[in-house]
Phi, psi and omega in degrees: 000147182263126179259146178297145179289134181260142176292150181283131177279144175292158186297331178297320178287324178298314180298317181295312184291319180292325174298320179294321178297313180295321179296322180290319179296327180287353171290340180249333185244126184252135172072027181232028187302312181299314180295321179292323177299314182289323177297315178295320176300321178297321180292317178296332178272005176083017186257180179245158191234137174241116172265115178241116181193175178293157181295148170088012181258005172103021182295315182291319177299320180296319179294316179296319184291320175298317179298316181295314182295327182276350177072027181265146172302140189234136174222142179248131177247112179271110187278130181224164182299333182265009180291137181253156177305322181294337176292344179262307188276333188105177185206165174277126181237137181283128177259110182300323183295315181274350183053046179205160175275138177229155183275126175255109184297146175268184184295346181293343180275077183206178178277317178225120180256122173266110175265092187281130181054054187300332181272017169263001175248162188284166182300324181298317180286321176303321183291346179293341179275347188299311181298317181298316183289323184275323191238359177062031171205164178232152179243121181231125182053039177079002179250130181268131181239123181284146177268161177299162173235126000284157173226127182218149176248128167245112180254145172245146177215152175264154178306146187295344177288347185281154183297136173077022178252153176244143173292140177284135176302150182299325180298325179281319176304323181294339179281344179273126179297319181222152166243126185236152171220149182248338181071181177287145178290158172292165184304312181295323179294318179293323176296321178298320178301314181296315183292325177296319179298317178295320184293323184275347173060024176200161183284322186295143178246133180257128176239127182281149178286133180256317180227180176237181185298322178298319179292325176299318179295323179292323175299315179297321178295323178296321176297319181297337181277352181290143182281155178228120175288136180304328180292327176292318176298318179297325177299317178299317179295318180295322178296314180295317181296326180297328179292333181283344180254357186290133186291340182265004180242132174265347175220123179264177181288143179280168173302331175298330178293316180292324178294316178294328178299315180288318181298317181289321176302318180294323179294318179293326177297316179295321177296336178271001177088018180247144180265017179208152180267144176254159173306328180292331174296319179296316181297323182296324187259000187300314182293309179295336181274320190259333189299324182279356180264355184245154179232123180284152177293155178305322180295313180296320179299317180296333178275003177090008179284132181251152178306323179300323179297318181296316182294318178297322178295320179295327177298332177276336187262326184273120183286131178255167179286161175292155178297148186268105171085147178273341181238123179270179188268010180290135187299123174072014182235128175242128181225161177287157181302135177093350180281131182230015182082228183297133178252008184292151178237135178253127184213156175289150181290000000 
């Protein structure tokens, strides 16, 4: 379906609205601000999100809360070993009254699809999402059906060491803009979770809508309008290329990795009230964008080396350009060159 083109919002409005979205989501989700910022940035950059962590740390609640605050249509896909591709995309069903087959859309026809425990279903079914995630449409019985705009997937997965899980194919991992993990909450945060549950007297958590789908498209258009310095783009390319030459990696990041690195850096810059990305924005998102796209060699893996370690090492080795300007474009804020606010990195364990 064709959606009307939305005007691009200025970065001041992007910063204001995204801060309001995150504040609202945090009424339901505790201790995940960094992960939520990067997840929201991925949505504004047009990407998909993979939350990989142990069960019970709030991955599903975070996905539901983001969808509610963004005002997007929401569908949940509970992935199980017997799930079929048609259960995702939909299928042709015979209508006795019309004496003809008609297409019955699957849960993928929504604004935000939560693929819960995606690695509990087999590779064949996982691959049914590839076309939808990359091209925003699905093909059933030779007929192509367009998905709504915006369309985003937030998938959750458990570590592959857990019972009943399948490894995600590299081709599917590459479709996710970021892989995030939140880890266990701090003691005070976990106590806050308990007290909030007692105070509301029910399990369900309510998150108010902050924007709607049209505004999300306008936010995305505003991000697309942000400028990119060629040196910052070259830095993204250099980081991705370095993974392809690393002796401890048998698979490096694809060109989609360097592109997503730049797109997400630009989105976080807009969320910070800047109309341009800095090298520090790239550094902040390098681990969540690149780590799941690389594969360490068996020897390095046996020695305990993790993909995240390699990416962090490359950030120290690959020279980046100097930060652009001592004063950024955020309204009423003057900062020293290179300052980008939060420097935290969210990465899978």
